[in-house]
C-alpha positions as CSV (number, residue, x, y, z in Angstrom):
1,X,-12.6,4.2,-2.7
2,X,-9.2,5.8,-3.3
3,X,-9.2,9.2,-4.9
4,X,-7.5,9.0,-8.3
5,X,-5.8,12.4,-8.0
6,X,-4.5,11.5,-4.5
7,X,-3.2,8.2,-5.8
8,X,-1.4,9.9,-8.6
9,X,0.3,12.3,-6.2
10,X,1.5,9.4,-4.0
11,X,2.7,7.5,-7.0
12,X,5.0,10.4,-7.7
13,X,6.6,10.2,-4.3
14,X,9.9,8.2,-3.9
15,X,8.8,5.5,-1.4
16,X,10.3,2.9,1.0
17,X,8.9,-0.5,1.8
18,X,10.6,-2.2,4.8
19,X,8.1,-5.0,5.3
20,X,7.2,-6.9,2.1
21,X,7.1,-10.7,2.0
22,X,8.3,-12.2,-1.3
23,X,5.9,-15.1,-0.9
24,X,2.9,-12.8,-0.6
25,X,3.8,-10.6,-3.5
26,X,3.5,-12.8,-6.7
27,X,1.5,-11.8,-9.7
28,X,-1.8,-13.7,-10.4
29,X,-0.8,-14.1,-14.0
30,X,2.5,-15.7,-13.0
31,X,0.7,-18.2,-10.7
32,X,-1.4,-19.3,-13.7
33,X,1.6,-19.5,-15.9
34,X,3.5,-21.7,-13.4
35,X,0.4,-23.9,-12.9
36,X,0.1,-24.6,-16.6
37,X,3.8,-25.2,-17.1
38,X,4.2,-27.6,-14.1
39,X,0.8,-29.2,-14.2
40,X,-0.3,-27.9,-10.8
41,X,-3.9,-28.6,-10.1
42,X,-5.8,-25.4,-9.3
43,X,-9.4,-24.8,-8.4
44,X,-9.6,-22.5,-11.4
45,X,-7.4,-21.8,-14.4
46,X,-8.5,-18.2,-14.8
47,X,-7.4,-15.2,-12.8
48,X,-10.8,-14.4,-11.2
49,X,-11.4,-18.0,-10.3
50,X,-8.0,-18.2,-8.7
51,X,-8.1,-14.9,-6.8
52,X,-10.2,-16.0,-3.7
53,X,-7.6,-18.8,-3.0
54,X,-4.6,-16.5,-2.9
55,X,-6.1,-13.0,-2.1
56,X,-8.5,-11.6,0.5
57,X,-11.6,-10.7,-1.4
58,X,-14.7,-8.6,-0.4
59,X,-17.0,-10.4,2.0
60,X,-14.4,-12.8,3.2
61,X,-13.9,-13.3,7.0
62,X,-11.1,-11.2,8.5
63,X,-9.0,-13.5,10.6
64,X,-5.3,-14.5,10.9
65,X,-6.3,-18.1,10.1
66,X,-8.0,-17.0,6.8
67,X,-5.0,-14.7,6.0
68,X,-2.4,-17.5,6.6
69,X,-4.4,-19.9,4.6
70,X,-3.5,-18.0,1.4
71,X,0.1,-18.9,2.0
72,X,-0.7,-22.6,2.1
73,X,-1.9,-22.4,-1.4
74,X,1.1,-20.3,-2.6
75,X,3.6,-22.8,-1.1
76,X,2.8,-25.3,-3.8
77,X,4.2,-23.0,-6.6
78,X,7.9,-23.0,-5.5
79,X,9.1,-25.9,-7.5
80,X,12.4,-24.9,-9.2
81,X,15.3,-22.4,-9.3
82,X,13.7,-20.9,-12.4
83,X,10.4,-20.1,-10.6
84,X,12.1,-18.6,-7.5
85,X,14.3,-16.4,-9.6
86,X,11.4,-15.4,-11.8
87,X,9.1,-14.3,-8.9
88,X,12.0,-12.5,-7.2
89,X,12.6,-10.4,-10.3
90,X,8.9,-9.7,-10.8
91,X,8.4,-8.6,-7.2
92,X,11.2,-6.1,-7.5
93,X,10.1,-4.9,-10.9
94,X,6.6,-4.3,-9.5
95,X,7.9,-2.3,-6.6
96,X,10.1,-0.2,-8.9
97,X,7.1,0.5,-11.2
98,X,5.4,1.9,-8.1
99,X,8.3,4.3,-7.5
100,X,9.6,2.4,-4.5
101,X,13.2,3.4,-4.5
102,X,14.4,1.3,-1.5
103,X,12.9,-2.0,-0.4
104,X,13.9,-4.6,2.2
105,X,12.4,-7.8,0.8
106,X,12.0,-10.6,3.2
107,X,11.5,-14.3,2.4
108,X,11.2,-17.5,4.3
109,X,13.7,-20.2,3.0
110,X,11.5,-23.0,4.4
111,X,8.5,-21.8,2.5
112,X,10.4,-21.6,-0.8
113,X,11.9,-25.0,-0.1
114,X,8.8,-26.7,1.0
115,X,8.7,-29.0,-2.1
116,X,12.2,-29.0,-3.4
117,X,14.0,-30.0,-0.1
118,X,17.3,-28.6,-1.1
119,X,19.9,-26.8,1.0
120,X,18.8,-23.4,2.3
121,X,22.0,-21.9,0.9
122,X,20.8,-22.7,-2.6
123,X,17.4,-21.0,-2.1
124,X,19.0,-17.9,-0.6
125,X,21.6,-17.8,-3.4
126,X,18.9,-17.9,-6.0
127,X,17.0,-15.0,-4.4
128,X,20.2,-13.0,-4.0
129,X,21.2,-13.6,-7.7
130,X,17.8,-12.7,-9.0
131,X,17.6,-9.6,-6.8
132,X,21.0,-8.4,-8.1
133,X,19.8,-8.9,-11.7
134,X,16.5,-7.1,-11.1
135,X,18.2,-4.1,-9.4
136,X,20.6,-3.8,-12.4
137,X,17.6,-3.2,-14.7
138,X,15.3,-1.2,-12.5
139,X,15.6,2.1,-10.6
140,X,15.5,0.6,-7.1
141,X,17.8,-0.5,-4.3
142,X,16.9,-3.8,-2.6
143,X,18.2,-5.5,0.6
144,X,17.1,-8.9,1.8
145,X,15.8,-10.2,5.1
146,X,15.6,-13.9,5.9
147,X,12.6,-15.1,8.0
148,X,11.9,-18.1,10.2
149,X,8.5,-19.1,11.7
150,X,7.6,-19.3,15.3
151,X,5.7,-22.5,14.9
152,X,8.5,-24.3,13.2
153,X,11.6,-25.9,14.8
154,X,14.7,-24.3,16.2
155,X,16.7,-26.5,13.8
156,X,15.1,-24.7,10.9
157,X,15.8,-21.4,12.5
158,X,19.5,-22.4,12.9
159,X,19.7,-23.1,9.2
160,X,18.1,-19.8,8.3
161,X,20.5,-17.9,10.6
162,X,23.5,-19.6,9.1
163,X,22.3,-18.7,5.6
164,X,21.7,-15.1,6.6
165,X,25.2,-14.8,8.0
166,X,26.8,-16.5,5.0
167,X,25.1,-14.2,2.5
168,X,25.6,-10.9,4.2
169,X,28.0,-10.0,1.4
170,X,25.3,-10.8,-1.1
171,X,22.7,-8.4,0.1
172,X,21.2,-10.0,3.3
173,X,20.9,-7.4,6.0
174,X,18.5,-8.8,8.6
175,X,16.7,-11.7,10.3
176,X,13.0,-11.9,11.0
177,X,10.7,-14.0,13.2
178,X,7.3,-14.5,11.6
179,X,4.5,-17.1,11.6
180,X,1.7,-17.9,14.0
181,X,2.2,-15.4,16.8
182,X,-0.8,-16.5,18.9
183,X,0.3,-19.4,21.0
184,X,3.9,-19.5,19.9
185,X,6.4,-17.6,22.1
186,X,9.6,-16.2,20.5
187,X,11.6,-17.2,23.6
188,X,13.0,-20.4,22.1
189,X,14.7,-18.3,19.4
190,X,16.4,-15.9,21.8
191,X,19.9,-17.3,21.2
192,X,19.5,-17.3,17.4
193,X,18.7,-13.6,17.4
194,X,21.5,-12.8,19.8
195,X,23.9,-14.5,17.3
196,X,22.3,-12.5,14.4
197,X,22.9,-9.2,16.2
198,X,26.5,-10.2,17.1
199,X,27.1,-10.9,13.4
200,X,25.9,-7.4,12.5
201,X,22.4,-8.3,11.1
202,X,19.4,-6.2,11.8
203,X,16.6,-7.9,13.9
204,X,12.9,-7.5,13.1
205,X,10.3,-9.5,14.9
206,X,6.6,-9.9,14.1
207,X,4.8,-9.0,17.3
208,X,1.8,-7.2,18.6
209,X,-0.2,-8.3,15.5
210,X,-2.1,-11.5,16.3
211,X,-1.2,-11.4,20.0
212,X,-1.0,-8.6,22.5
213,X,1.4,-5.9,23.7
214,X,3.3,-8.4,25.9
215,X,4.8,-9.9,22.7
216,X,6.1,-6.5,21.7
217,X,7.9,-6.2,25.0
218,X,9.3,-9.7,24.6
219,X,10.5,-8.9,21.1
220,X,12.4,-5.7,22.2
221,X,13.6,-6.7,25.7
222,X,14.4,-10.3,25.1
223,X,14.9,-10.9,21.4
224,X,16.6,-7.5,20.8
225,X,14.4,-6.3,18.0
226,X,15.5,-3.2,16.2
227,X,12.2,-3.1,14.5
228,X,8.8,-4.7,15.1
229,X,6.7,-6.1,12.3
230,X,3.3,-4.6,12.8
231,X,3.4,-3.9,16.6
232,X,0.1,-2.0,16.7
233,X,-1.3,-3.8,19.7
234,X,1.3,-2.0,21.8
235,X,-1.4,0.6,22.3
236,X,-3.1,-1.9,24.7
237,X,-0.4,-1.2,27.3
238,X,0.9,2.3,28.1
239,X,4.1,0.8,29.6
240,X,4.9,-0.9,26.3
241,X,4.4,2.4,24.5
242,X,6.8,4.0,27.0
243,X,9.3,1.2,26.3
244,X,9.1,1.7,22.5
245,X,9.7,5.4,23.1
246,X,12.7,4.7,25.3
247,X,14.3,2.2,22.9
248,X,13.3,4.3,19.8
249,X,12.0,1.0,18.3
250,X,10.6,1.3,14.8
251,X,7.2,-0.2,13.9
252,X,6.7,-1.6,10.4
253,X,3.0,-1.0,10.1
254,X,0.9,-2.6,7.3
255,X,-2.6,-1.1,7.6
256,X,-4.5,-3.1,5.0
257,X,-3.0,-6.3,6.2
258,X,-4.0,-5.4,9.8
259,X,-7.6,-4.9,8.7
260,X,-7.8,-8.0,6.5
261,X,-6.2,-10.3,9.1
262,X,-8.7,-9.1,11.7
263,X,-6.3,-7.2,14.0
264,X,-8.4,-4.1,13.7
265,X,-12.0,-3.7,12.5
266,X,-11.4,-1.1,9.8
267,X,-9.1,1.8,8.8
268,X,-10.9,4.2,11.0
269,X,-10.1,2.0,14.0
270,X,-6.4,1.6,13.1
271,X,-4.0,3.0,15.7
272,X,-1.3,4.2,13.3
273,X,-2.2,7.9,13.9
274,X,-2.2,7.4,17.7
275,X,1.1,5.7,17.7
276,X,2.6,8.4,15.4
277,X,1.3,11.2,17.6
278,X,2.7,9.4,20.7
279,X,6.1,9.8,19.2
280,X,6.6,6.2,18.2
281,X,8.7,5.7,15.1
282,X,6.2,4.5,12.6
283,X,6.6,3.4,9.0
284,X,4.0,2.4,6.4
285,X,4.4,-0.8,4.4
286,X,2.6,-3.3,2.2
287,X,3.2,-6.7,3.9
288,X,1.8,-8.9,1.1
289,X,0.8,-7.0,-2.1
290,X,-0.8,-10.1,-3.7
291,X,-2.8,-11.3,-0.7
292,X,-3.8,-7.8,0.3
293,X,-4.3,-6.5,-3.3
294,X,-2.3,-3.4,-2.6
295,X,0.7,-1.4,-3.8
296,X,2.8,0.9,-1.7
297,X,1.0,3.9,-3.3
298,X,-2.5,2.6,-2.7
299,X,-1.6,1.8,0.9
300,X,-0.4,5.3,1.6
301,X,-3.5,6.7,-0.2
302,X,-5.7,4.6,2.0
303,X,-4.1,6.0,5.1
304,X,-4.5,9.6,3.8
305,X,-8.1,8.9,2.9
306,X,-9.2,7.2,6.2
307,X,-7.0,8.7,8.9
308,X,-6.1,12.2,10.0
309,X,-2.8,12.0,8.2
310,X,-1.4,14.5,5.7
311,X,1.4,14.5,3.1
312,X,3.9,15.9,5.6
313,X,3.1,13.0,7.9
314,X,3.7,10.5,5.1
315,X,7.0,12.1,4.2
316,X,8.0,11.9,7.9
317,X,7.2,8.2,7.9
318,X,9.2,7.6,4.7
319,X,12.2,9.4,6.2
320,X,11.8,7.3,9.4
321,X,12.0,4.2,7.2
322,X,15.2,5.4,5.6
323,X,16.8,6.0,9.0
324,X,15.6,2.5,10.1
325,X,17.0,0.6,7.2
326,X,19.3,-2.3,8.0
327,X,22.0,-1.1,5.6
328,X,25.5,-0.6,6.9
329,X,26.0,2.8,8.5
330,X,27.6,4.7,5.6
331,X,25.0,3.3,3.2
332,X,22.2,4.1,5.5
333,X,23.4,7.7,5.9
334,X,23.6,8.0,2.1
335,X,20.0,6.7,1.8
336,X,18.7,9.2,4.4
337,X,20.5,12.1,2.6
338,X,19.0,11.0,-0.7
339,X,15.5,10.8,0.7
340,X,15.9,14.2,2.4
341,X,16.8,15.7,-1.0
342,X,13.9,14.0,-2.7
343,X,11.2,14.7,-0.1
344,X,12.3,18.2,0.9
345,X,13.9,19.8,-2.3
């Protein structure tokens, strides 16, 4: 149970979310609205009936298979430009309402395009346009990261890379490798991420979540990751911890997601504090607010309630996130200065 007074304090903090998936952040009410408008058959046409199909609920098994199954349901909702623009605006509005002042929102063009089968450039343009519109009406800065999945083809990855490079002037700042980490090496995507870095994109790789520390090493040393999505299983190998320290690689940690997807047993067993104390650059993020039923504020409050973390530690993680943003250098420096002024007036 999250303490209300603590949650209120955290809500007042200006926050950063570097790891939030658009596809896992929709509103339940919006899903129902889309289902009715487009005649999508759902197991239930009320919020509580729909919830177990798109959100981890109490008593549900904690495994990566169960977690990813929610996305399979969500993929059937992306049916038009109107829908994609609507959900993008709403995800940004929800983050802004939680006093997130800077967010790097990632999305997978293939997931959004699963039913429409249009050019990836179109999908990316819709998200870019909607993000620009949302930022103009909310007190938040948003940059975009494009994702590809390990279990999907290199040809899909090539299209995602091209779109990311083509839309750098429209707010795209990074490229991500996500998907089924267990059993799917990132090595086939090595050249794509080398091209991304050469083009000036930031590189973030999901690793050390559903597979071990060796994937974190692969992500940094072979794929050139600037940041690691999750990365918490690095604690299994002291040499990988040393490598992260040497490279000053930033971990995008999502505690609730890690518990719900079965990576760790519970919050008390989560290695965030250990990593932070070992001098690893850690950040706290939401991953999938719909699936995990979290906000950035509730995620931080959970950390404070379950781990030996204090408010100064939280501020340090927020400042690390500012320094780790994929914004161009001058913009990143301005972001860091703004957060230093906010957090340490």
